C-alpha positions in Angstrom: 5.5 95.1 139.1 7.2 92.6 141.5 4.7 89.8 140.6 5.1 90.4 136.9 8.9 90.1 137.3 8.4 86.8 139.2 6.1 85.5 136.5 8.5 86.7 133.7 11.5 85.0 135.4 9.6 81.7 135.8 8.2 81.6 132.3 11.2 82.7 130.4 15.0 82.5 130.5 15.5 86.1 129.5 18.0 87.6 131.9 16.9 90.7 133.9 19.4 93.3 135.3 17.8 93.0 138.8 16.3 90.5 141.2 13.1 90.6 143.3 12.2 89.0 146.5 10.0 85.9 146.0 8.2 84.0 148.7 6.4 80.7 148.0 2.9 82.3 148.2 4.0 84.8 145.5 4.3 82.0 142.9 0.5 81.4 142.8 -0.3 85.1 143.0 2.0 85.9 140.1 -0.2 83.7 137.8 -2.6 86.6 137.5 0.0 88.2 135.3 1.0 85.1 133.3 -1.1 86.4 130.3 1.0 89.6 130.3 4.1 87.5 130.0 2.5 85.7 127.2 1.7 89.0 125.5 5.3 90.0 125.9 6.5 86.8 124.3 4.0 87.4 121.5 5.4 90.9 121.1 8.9 89.5 120.6 7.6 87.1 118.0 5.7 89.8 116.1 8.7 92.1 116.2 11.0 89.4 114.8 8.5 88.5 112.1 8.4 92.2 111.1 12.2 92.2 110.8 12.1 89.0 108.8 9.5 90.2 106.3 11.0 90.5 102.8 14.4 89.5 104.1 14.0 85.8 105.1 12.1 83.2 103.2 8.6 82.7 104.8 9.1 79.0 105.5 12.5 79.6 107.2 11.2 82.7 109.1 8.2 80.8 110.5 10.3 77.9 111.7 12.7 80.4 113.3 9.7 81.9 115.2 8.8 78.5 116.6 12.5 78.0 117.5 12.7 81.4 119.2 9.7 80.8 121.3 11.2 77.5 122.5 14.5 79.1 123.3 13.0 82.1 125.1 10.9 79.8 127.3 13.7 77.3 127.9 11.4 74.7 126.3 9.7 74.6 129.7 6.3 73.5 128.5 7.6 71.4 125.7 9.2 69.3 128.4 5.8 68.9 130.0 4.4 67.9 126.6 7.0 65.2 126.2 6.6 63.9 129.8 2.8 63.6 129.6 3.0 61.9 126.2 5.4 59.3 127.8 3.0 59.0 130.7 0.2 58.1 128.3 2.3 55.4 126.9 3.0 53.9 130.3 0.9 50.9 131.3 -0.3 50.5 134.8 -1.9 52.6 137.6 -1.5 56.3 138.3 1.7 55.8 140.2 3.3 54.4 137.0 2.1 57.5 135.0 3.5 59.9 137.6 6.8 58.0 137.8 7.3 58.1 134.0 6.6 61.9 133.9 9.1 62.5 136.7 11.8 60.5 134.8 14.2 63.0 133.2 14.6 60.7 130.1 12.4 61.2 127.1 10.9 58.1 125.5 9.8 57.4 122.0 6.2 58.6 122.5 7.5 61.8 124.1 9.7 62.4 121.0 6.7 61.8 118.7 4.6 64.3 120.8 7.3 66.9 120.5 7.7 66.5 116.7 3.9 66.7 116.2 3.5 69.6 118.5 6.3 71.7 117.0 5.2 70.7 113.5 1.6 71.7 114.1 2.7 75.1 115.4 5.0 75.7 112.5 2.3 74.7 109.9 -0.4 76.8 111.7 1.8 79.9 111.7 2.9 79.4 108.1 -0.8 79.1 107.0 -1.8 82.4 108.6 -2.8 85.2 106.3 -0.7 88.3 106.4 -3.7 90.4 107.6 -4.0 88.2 110.7 -0.5 87.1 111.4 0.8 89.8 113.7 -2.3 89.7 115.9 -2.1 85.9 116.1 1.5 86.0 117.1 0.7 88.4 119.9 -2.2 86.5 121.2 -1.5 82.7 121.0 1.2 82.7 123.7 -1.1 84.9 125.9 -4.0 82.5 125.5 -1.8 79.5 126.5 -0.5 81.3 129.6 -4.1 82.1 130.6 -4.9 78.4 130.2 -2.2 77.6 132.8 -4.2 79.7 135.3 -7.5 78.0 134.3 -5.8 74.6 134.8 -4.4 75.6 138.2 -7.2 77.4 139.9 -9.3 75.0 142.0 -7.3 72.0 140.9 -6.1 69.1 143.1 -2.4 68.4 143.1 -1.2 64.9 142.2 2.0 65.5 144.1 2.4 67.4 147.4 5.9 68.7 146.5 7.3 70.5 143.5 6.7 73.8 141.7 3.4 72.7 140.3 2.0 72.2 143.7 3.4 75.5 144.9 1.6 77.3 142.1 -1.7 75.4 142.4 -1.8 75.9 146.2 -1.1 79.7 145.9 -3.5 80.6 143.1 -7.2 81.5 143.5 -10.3 82.9 141.9 -8.9 86.5 141.9 -5.9 85.4 139.8 -8.2 83.6 137.4 -10.5 86.6 137.0 -7.5 88.9 136.4 -6.0 86.5 133.8 -9.2 86.0 131.9 -9.9 89.8 131.9 -6.4 90.6 130.6 -6.7 88.0 127.9 -10.2 88.9 127.0 -9.5 92.7 126.7 -6.3 92.3 124.7 -7.9 89.8 122.3 -11.0 92.0 121.8 -8.8 95.0 121.1 -6.9 93.1 118.4 -9.5 90.8 116.9 -12.9 92.0 118.0 -15.7 90.2 120.0 -15.2 86.9 118.2 -12.1 86.5 120.4 -14.4 86.0 123.4 -16.0 83.0 121.8 -12.6 81.5 121.1 -11.5 82.2 124.6 -14.6 80.4 125.9 -13.8 77.4 123.8 -10.2 77.3 124.9 -11.2 77.6 128.6 -13.8 74.8 128.3 -11.3 72.5 126.6 -8.7 73.4 129.3 -11.1 72.7 132.1 -12.0 69.4 130.4 -8.3 68.4 130.3 -7.9 69.3 134.0 -10.9 67.2 134.9 -9.5 64.2 132.9 -6.2 64.4 134.8 -7.9 64.8 138.1 -9.8 61.6 137.5 -6.8 59.8 136.0 -4.2 60.9 138.4 -6.2 62.4 141.3 -4.7 65.9 140.4 -2.4 67.9 138.2 1.3 68.5 138.2 3.6 71.1 136.7 4.1 68.8 133.6 0.4 68.6 133.1 0.1 72.4 133.3 2.9 72.7 130.6 1.2 70.0 128.5 -2.1 71.9 128.6 -0.3 75.1 127.7 1.2 73.6 124.6 -2.2 72.2 123.5 -3.6 75.7 123.9 -0.9 77.3 121.8 -1.6 74.8 119.0 -5.4 75.1 119.3 -5.3 78.9 119.4 -3.1 79.0 116.3 -5.5 76.8 114.4 -8.7 78.3 115.6 -8.0 82.1 115.5 -8.4 82.2 111.7 -11.6 80.1 112.0 -13.2 82.3 114.6 -12.0 85.6 113.3 -12.8 84.9 109.6 -9.9 86.8 108.1 -8.0 84.0 106.3 
């Protein structure tokens, strides 16, 4: 329970009526429960969508769902998306890429990345069939938080300091197995065995992204983990109807 609270407090800005003790080694260990936090976020989205049904225009309601997810998470991973996009636009060695990501200002390419990312999520949600929508809303944040664990376990860190390094240094195979098991079981319960094929595709793509950044920057950072998480949200939203065949 304590590790779940730590994970929930890191991944969301939802205030809790209590505090728990957190040591640095707990950050990595809490990643085993990141998918459960994602499932909780998905539950909030599915609940709000149920309340909107028949009361709010579908186009407006779906945009509000994307807005709500950004607000609940404090736009934590959207920040990573923007920073990494700006890093791609930087010319020069890895030091230049890392310096641009660390800059608190958002450049033109980062803004374009944010617009495209948010727009793709909105369009993918709006295109979901009613029979598949609530399951997808539950699962796509869960898949993205599982991808964060896949990115972190066994990765090298591009920086020795920062929260990203603390998570990467504290997470291990046990947390990865727990995250994949939780995500796999929940997805199979809601969408059937085809979910496992999608989870495999997402995990392979995530691992490929990690390998790219390890070669490009000699490791990953917190921004990169957030960037990969956003890519997984978008990809899961697009591919769930494809793999589950209920469009």
